[in-house]
C-alpha positions as CSV (number, residue, x, y, z in Angstrom):
1,M,-14.3,-14.7,-14.8
2,P,-15.8,-12.3,-12.3
3,A,-17.6,-9.2,-13.5
4,V,-18.1,-5.8,-11.8
5,T,-20.9,-3.4,-12.4
6,I,-20.3,0.3,-11.5
7,R,-23.5,2.2,-10.9
8,N,-24.0,6.0,-10.7
9,L,-20.9,6.9,-12.6
10,S,-21.0,10.5,-13.6
11,K,-21.2,11.4,-17.3
12,E,-18.0,13.4,-16.9
13,T,-16.1,10.4,-15.5
14,H,-17.5,8.1,-18.2
15,R,-16.5,10.6,-20.9
16,A,-13.0,10.9,-19.4
17,L,-12.6,7.1,-19.4
18,K,-13.8,6.8,-23.0
19,H,-11.3,9.6,-24.0
20,R,-8.5,7.9,-22.1
21,A,-9.2,4.6,-23.8
22,A,-9.3,6.3,-27.2
23,L,-5.8,7.8,-26.5
24,H,-4.5,4.4,-25.7
25,G,-6.2,2.7,-28.6
26,S,-8.3,0.4,-26.4
27,S,-11.9,-0.1,-25.5
28,T,-13.4,1.6,-22.4
29,E,-13.8,-1.7,-20.7
30,A,-10.1,-2.6,-21.3
31,E,-9.0,0.8,-20.1
32,I,-11.0,0.4,-16.9
33,R,-9.6,-3.1,-16.4
34,L,-6.1,-1.7,-16.8
35,I,-6.7,1.1,-14.3
36,L,-8.1,-1.3,-11.7
37,E,-5.2,-3.8,-12.2
38,E,-2.5,-1.0,-11.9
39,T,-4.2,0.4,-8.8
40,V,-4.9,-2.7,-6.8
41,R,-2.0,-4.9,-8.0
42,P,1.2,-2.8,-8.0
43,N,4.2,-4.1,-9.9
44,T,6.4,-4.2,-6.8
45,R,5.6,-6.7,-4.2
46,V,5.3,-5.3,-0.6
47,K,8.0,-7.0,1.4
48,I,6.9,-7.3,5.0
49,G,10.5,-7.3,6.4
50,T,11.3,-4.0,4.6
51,E,8.1,-2.4,5.8
52,L,8.8,-3.4,9.4
53,A,12.3,-2.1,9.2
54,E,11.1,1.2,7.9
55,F,8.5,1.3,10.6
56,G,11.1,0.7,13.2
57,K,13.3,3.4,11.9
58,S,10.5,5.9,12.0
59,L,9.9,5.1,15.7
60,R,13.6,5.0,16.6
61,H,13.5,8.3,18.6
62,A,10.2,7.6,20.2
63,L,11.4,4.3,21.6
64,K,14.9,5.4,22.6
65,T,15.5,4.9,26.3
66,D,18.6,5.5,28.4
67,R,20.0,2.3,29.9
68,D,21.2,2.1,33.4
69,S,24.9,1.2,33.1
70,R,25.2,0.0,36.7
71,P,25.5,-3.8,37.1
72,T,22.5,-5.6,38.3
73,E,22.3,-7.3,41.7
74,P,22.3,-11.1,41.4
75,A,19.0,-12.8,42.3
76,V,18.9,-14.5,45.7
77,F,16.9,-17.7,46.0
78,D,17.2,-18.5,49.7
């Protein structure tokens, strides 16, 4: 299993992590692992279709154009 080493962590941050782990009844390492998992792997999967639909809705007014209601002239191929 991969391992990660975090250097130059402030004493205050390390102390806060140890305190948080104690509150949850877990080791500092387990608490850090939980924080990382919750942060980078959210419970809800990002659905690309939903994201694209929301993106389109946010740009609806920027992309709005008035259409010319007149009929087009047929193409001539002579």
